[in-house]
N, C-alpha and C positions, 0 to 999 in steps of 0.2 A: 809137875815140872818136867819139861822135856830135857832129855839128855842130848849131848852133842850129836850123836848118831841119829836122833829122831828129828832134829831140826832140818828144815828144807834149806839147802844151800842154793844161793842165787849165783848164776854164772855172771862173771864180770865181762862186759863187752870187750872184745879184742881191740887193743890199741892199734891205730893205724900206723903204718910205717911207710916211709918214702919208697921202700923196696916193693911195696904192694901196688904202687901207682902204675897204671897202664902207660905204656910208652907214648901213646897218642894223647895222653892227658898231661904229659910233662911240659914244662915251660921251655921256650926256645932259648932262654938265658942260661940254661944248664942247671938251674936250681941253686939253692943255698939258703942261708939263714934269713935273708931279707926278701926272698922270692915270694910273691903273692900267691902263686899257684901252689907252692909247697906248703905255705902257711895255711891256706884254705883247706888243703887236703888233710893236714894234721889237725885241723880245728883250732888253729892258733888265731889270735886276735889280729886283725888288720885294721888299723885306725882309719884308713881312707874308705874301707868298705862300710864302716859304721856311718861315716859322714855322707857318703853317696847314697846309701840306703835311706837314711833319714830325709834326704832332700829329693828322693826319687830320681837319682841320676844313675845311668847305667854304669856298672863296674867295668874296669879294664879287664880284658881277657888274660893278659899276662903283664909282667912287670916291665917288659920292653916296649909295650904299646904306649905311644905318646898320649899324654892327657888331652882331652878335648878342651875347648875354650871354657865350656861350662864346668868341667871338673877342675880346671886350673883356677877359675874364679872362686869356686867353692872352697878349695884348699887355701887360697890366699886369704879369703875373708875369715876363715876359721883358724888361721895362723898355724896350721899343721906343718906347712913347709917353711916356717919361719927360721928354723935352725939351719936349713940348707941354703937360705938366701942371705946369710950374713957375710 
């Protein structure tokens, strides 16, 4: 039986922080809880990214970039924007 000192400890990967983000990678919106760039950097889930990747549609570069017609149609058909259109 191995004792605690004999077990090999695994290093935990360092959590990403918004403070680590390079200035040129920051979003023009200034960032925040709903910012796509911030969420992607931190590894957070972005619902529109899942949908666009599933449909092979290019992702928006930032949250202030307008949706393309193809993106808007995909979002409308999938009802992701339903709560904003009420």
